[in-house]
N, C-alpha and C positions, 0 to 999 in steps of 0.2 A: 504494500500500500504506500509506503514511503516513496518508492520509485515512481509510482504514477503521479503522486503529488508533485514531485520534483519535475517530472516531464511537463505537467500542466504549467508550473511556474515558468519554465524555460520557454514554452510555447507562447504564454501571455507576454513575456518580456520581448520575445521576438516580434510579436504582433505590434507592440507599442513602438518598437524601433522602426518597423516598416511604415507605420502611420506617420511618424515624425519625418522619415526620409521622404515620403510622398508629399507631405506639406512643404518641406524645403524645396523639393523639385518643382512643385506648383508655384511657389513664390519666385524661384529663379526664372521659370518659364514666363510668368506674368510680367516680371521686370523686363525680360528680353522682348516680349511682345510690346510692352509699353514703349520701349526704346525704338523698336522697329516702326511702330505707328508714328511716333514723334518725328523720326527721321524722314518720313515720307510726306509730311505736311508741307505744302508749298507756302512760301513766304514771299513778300514783295520787297525787293531791295531797291532803294532810291539813293542817288547821290545828289545832295542839294548844294548847288553852287551859290545861291543867294536868293533873296526875295525882293520884290518891289510892290509898291502899292500905287495903283493908278485909278483915276476917276474914269468913268465910262467914256466921257467925251475924249479924254486923252487916249484911251484904248482904241477908240474908233478912228483916230488920226494915224495910227500906226500903219506903215507901209513897208514894202521890202526895202531893206537898208536902214530902217529906223533903229535907234539904239535905246534900249531900256536899261537905265542905271540900276544896279543891284545894291543891296545893303552891305556887301562885303568888300573889303579892301583886297587888292591884288596880292596874291601870295598867302592870304589867310587860309587856314585849313578848311576843307569842305566837310560837310556832315554826311555820314553814312547812316541811313535810316532803314530799319527793318520793321515792316508794317507800321510805318509812321512814327517809330520811336528811334531817337538817336542812340546808336550803339557804339559808334566810333567816329573818328575824324581822320582825314588823310589828305593826300595830294594826288593830283591827276598824273598818270603815267601812260605811256604808249606801250602796248603789248601786241606785237605782230600786227601793226597798223590798226589796232583797236584801242579805244580808251580803256583805262583801268584806274583803280585807286589803290595807292600804297597807304596802308594804315599807319598812322603816326601816333595814335592814341586810341585805346579802347576804353569806353566808359565803364566803370565798375558796375556790376549787377545791382548793387545796393542803390547807386545813384539812378540807374535806369528805372528801378521800381518806384522811386519817388515821383517820377514824371508820368507814370501811367495813371 
């Protein structure tokens, strides 16, 4: 009788371990799925050179060759926005005859959260 009790105890302990391992496996799988889902969400990236405010009458006067003065000084860093939130600043570069942006400053996540 003592042997059968011991066997039951061992089997129950084994069942508990299996349950814990399954829970851990499910948590790891859930975390991996969450990361996979997050990594496939499209975002809009915008580089903001500057801004200008115009009255409608001035906007209607614009023609080809018109110049709109922006609020930034030449050489000032440009803003990199992700879904309309500034996440970095940088400077324009050419990459294989295309424009790019070299990041010179990444805004800390804590500061980004304040602006949301």
